[in-house]
Structures are given as structure tokens and as C-alpha cells.
N, C-alpha and C positions, 0 to 999 in steps of 0.2 A: 661174483667171480670176474675179475678184471684182467684182461689180457693187454699187456702194454709194450714196453720198450723192445727194440730189436735185439735179438739174441742169436745163439747158434744151436742148431739141432744136429745130433749125430744120426747118420743114416745107418741102415742095417749093414750095408757093406762095410761101414767103418767099424761096426761091432766085430765083424769077422777079421778085419785088419788089425784091430787091437789085440785080438787073441793071438794072431800069427806073430806080431811084432812086439807084443807086451808093452805097448805105448799107452800109458795111462791117460795122457792129455791129448791124444790125437783125435780132435773133433773136427768134423767137416763144417766149413763155414756155410751158412744158409740164412738169409734174412728173415727169421721167424719173429713175428710179433709175440713176445713171450709173456706169459703169466696171467693169472687171475687170482684175486684175493677173495676169500669168503666175505660176503657182505657183512658190515657191522650193524646195519639197521635191521630191525626185526623182520618185517616184510615190507615190500614196496607199496606205498599207497598209490592208488590209481590217480592219474592226472587227467584233467579235461584236455581237449584239443588246444593246440597253440604252442607258444614258446615258453619254456620254463628253465630254471636252473637245476642241473643234475649234479649230484655229488661227485661223480666220476668224469663226466663229459662237459661240464659247464653248461652253456646254453644248448638246449635241445628242442627239436620239434617232436611232439608226441603223436603217435598214430595208434589208433585202435586196430585190432586185427579181427576181422569178421569173415568167416568162411575162407580163410587164407588170403584175404585182400586187405591192404592197408587203407584206413580211412582217417582223415580226408585223403584225396589223391596225393601221393608222395612225389618228391622230386625224382628225377631219373636215376640219380645215384642211390638214393634210398631204396628205390624199387630194385635196382641191381643187387644190392646187398641182401635185401629180403628174399629175392629169388634164389640167390646163392645159398642162403640159410635153409630155405625150403628144400633144396636139393640135398643138403647135408642131413637135415632132420627128418625128412620124409613125413610120415603121418604124425610124428611127434611135433611137427611145426604147429599143429592145431592146439598145442598146449601153451603157445605164446598168446597172451591176451593183449599185449601192448609193446610197441617198439619205440624207443627213444633214440633219435638220430641227432648227434652233434656233428660239428664240422670245425675242428680246431687242430691245427698242426702244433699248437703250444701245449696240447694235452697228450701225455704218453698213452693213455688208455685207448685201446683199439676196439674192444668189445667187452661186454659182460652179460651174464644172466643172473637174475635174482628171483626169488619166489614172489609171486603175486600175493595179494591179501588172502586169497584162497590158495594155499600152497600146492594144490594140485596143478596150478598153472604158473606161468613164468612171465617175466618182463625181460625183453632183449634190448640191450643198449649197444649202439654202434657208433663209431667215429668215422664219418664219411671222408675225413682227411686221409684215411688209410683205405678207402673203399676199393681203389684200383691197385693197391699194393699186391704183388704176386703171392704174398703169403697170407692174404686176408682169409682165403678159404680155410687154411690151416687153423687160423684163429677161430673160425666158426666151428670147425670140427672139435677144437678144444672146448668151446662153450657147450657144444652138444654132449661132450663127455661128462660135463658137470650135470647136465639135465639127466643123463642116464644114472649117474652115481649118487645124486642128491635128491632124487624124486621121493615122493612120500612112501613108496614101497621100500626104499633104501634107508631113509632117515625118518625117525619119529619126530616130526616137526613140532616145536613148542615144548617138548619134554626136556627137562634139565637134569633130572636125577639119573645120570647115565651109568649103566653097567659096562658100557664100551667106552666111548669118548664123544665129546660134543663136537658137532660140525654142522655148519649151515643152519644155525638156530634150532638145533634139535640133537637127538642122540642117534648115532649110527646104529642101525639094526644089526643084531648078532649075525645074521646070514647075508649081510650086504657085501657088495663088491669091495667097499672101502675097508671094512673090517678084515676081510680076507687079504687084501693087498697090504694092509698095515701089519698083520700077523706075519706075512711071508717076507716082507722087505724092509719094514721100518723098526721092528722090535729090537733088532740087534744094535741100533744106534743108541739105545738107552735113553735116559732122561735128558741128555744134552740135546737131543734132536728137537727141531721146532715142533710145536704143538699142532694138532690137526686144524686149529683155527688161526694159525700163525699168518700174519701179514707183514712181518718185519723182514725187509730185504737183507739186512745185515746178518740175521740168523741164517737165512738161506745161503748167503755167500760163505759163511763160516763152515756150514755142513758141506757145501759143494767143494770148497777148497781142500777139505780133508778126504772127500770121497767122490772126486770128479768123475771117475769111471763108472759110477753107479747110476748116473743120470743122463737123460737125453738132452737136457738143457740146464743151465744154472737155475732157471726159474722153477724147475721141477723139484729142487731141494727146498722150496718154500714150505711145503707141507705134504702130507700123504695125499691129500685131495688134489693138489696141483701136480704132484708126481703122477698120479693116476691119469689126469687129463692130458698132460704133456706126452706121457708114454702112449696113451690111446691114439694120439695124432700119428706117432711113428708106427704103431700097429696098423693103422689104416693105410698109411702111405708107403710102407716098406714091405719087402718079401717076408715070407714065413721063415723063422730061424730054423736051422738044421739041428739034429740031435748032437752034433759034434761041437756046437758052440756053447761054452759054459760061462760066459760073462753074466754079470747080474742084469745088465740091460737085456740080453737075450732071454734070461729067465723071466723078466718082467713082460716081455712080449709073449712068451709062452703062457703066462698067466691068463691073458685075454683069450687065447685059443682054448682054454679050459671051459669057457662059457659059450655054448652054442648060440645064445641070443646075441652076444657081442660079436661073434664071428659073422652072424647074419647081418648085423648092422654094418660091419666092415665091408662085406661084399656089396651091400646095397649102396653104400656111400661111394665105393670105388667105381661102381657101374654108373651111378648118377653124375658123379663129379669128374669122371674121365681120368681116374688114376690108372 
């Protein structure tokens, strides 16, 4: 799941303003590092320490994660990003087995997560060129949303004969967040909507151009998984919608409030990260 180029995020106050003024395209500018694509490789093979080439980040330094500590000793900026991610992920940061840190302004990718060889665990990739960008924390919240929605209790990793749909190298489980989100918000787009494993930005742009008011960012139109993750960022960062708000974006925010465990994650992140 790769989060990359700067984009625009709609705030909750803008949702209210849209309803009042009926402005379909009234989006609030905010430099968000947008997007994450579902990994194309099966699972990420573990790398030894040192510098290696990463498909998304080019040259990276690889750190093992042991008891919440990066090994070998990381650079100051790598430590900063890791500490910020631990604030966002809380106890689930223990699921990260490896962090890959690149540092290239020529690469659009800001961060990603992908399943480890053991899919109960994860690899975190970060681009230190964006480490002090004010929206980096939102990027990490986005990646954490993928960890929540694509974990082994949400996706049957390795299974291909899906009765639901394929996502993140497996089948979305019937009672998963993603299936519920897809049923409620993506079914009406029909067969022309990007698939759950879509990584084509042109397909996202086409859907967004036709249904701009449905999404918090253009990148959210990439797939149901990216829409879930992008909307989760707004769910964490913005106030609770009122019952008088009937936009699709407000409905998506209410979706998250229907899961007490996701509300608990929101409250924890807001407290830890100072929202």
C-alpha cells in the first residue's frame, strides 16, 4: 500500500459546507501525501541489514524491529518516523517486523505497508525525504488503516477462490470491514468502478471526475481499499458528523462510528498524536 504524491483532502467542515451550498467540487486544499496501492508481489521477503533496492523507494536501509526498537541503530530521521508510527499504531506497532527507509525526493512514494513472509506481520516502508512534511503523520494513519483492514482476521491471505473479492493477495472475509464498506459505498458504481486490487491512477481519475463529491481525496477513488484508508484518516482527524448531514462522505464517516473497535483506535490516535 503506497502513499505518494501530494493531493487534497476534504475536511468535515467542508462536508457541511457542501450540503449547505450544493457545491460538488468545493474541496479544501491541504497538502496530503495521497495514496497507497495494494502490493503486486506475493509477500515481502525479509532482507538482511544494509542498503538494498526497494521496488517503491529505490535505495533503502533495512532495519529489523525488536521489542519496538530498530536494529541496527537508525538515523535520527528514521527514528523520528518510527516513533511517529508507534504513536499511530499503538500496540499494533509490534506487528511490524522490518522497516525499510529510503530517502529520495525523486520518488513520489511517501510510505507503504505490505505483508511479511508470515502474513500476521508487516513490513513498513518510509521515504525520509518526506519525513518532516506536516502531512507525514496522516500518511502513517493511512498505512495503519491498511493494517486494520487487511490483517489476517480481515483477509484470508493466500486464498484465491474468492466468494467476495480478491484484495491484498487473498480473499476479503465475509464479515470484514472492506466487504461492508464495499457493499455500502461501492456497489452502486457497478462494473465500471476500479477493482479492489486496482493500482491504475487513470481509472481512479475517471471515477473521481464523475463522482468527486463521494471522496475525501482523488486517490480514494483508486479502489475500495484506498477509499477505506483515506476516509479513515478523515475519521481520525475530523469531528463526528451530525445526523443532519446526508452527503456520501458523511455517511462514510458514520460507517466507522458503527465499529466500537475503530472508534477506540480513533480516540487513542487522537490522544497520542495530539489531534
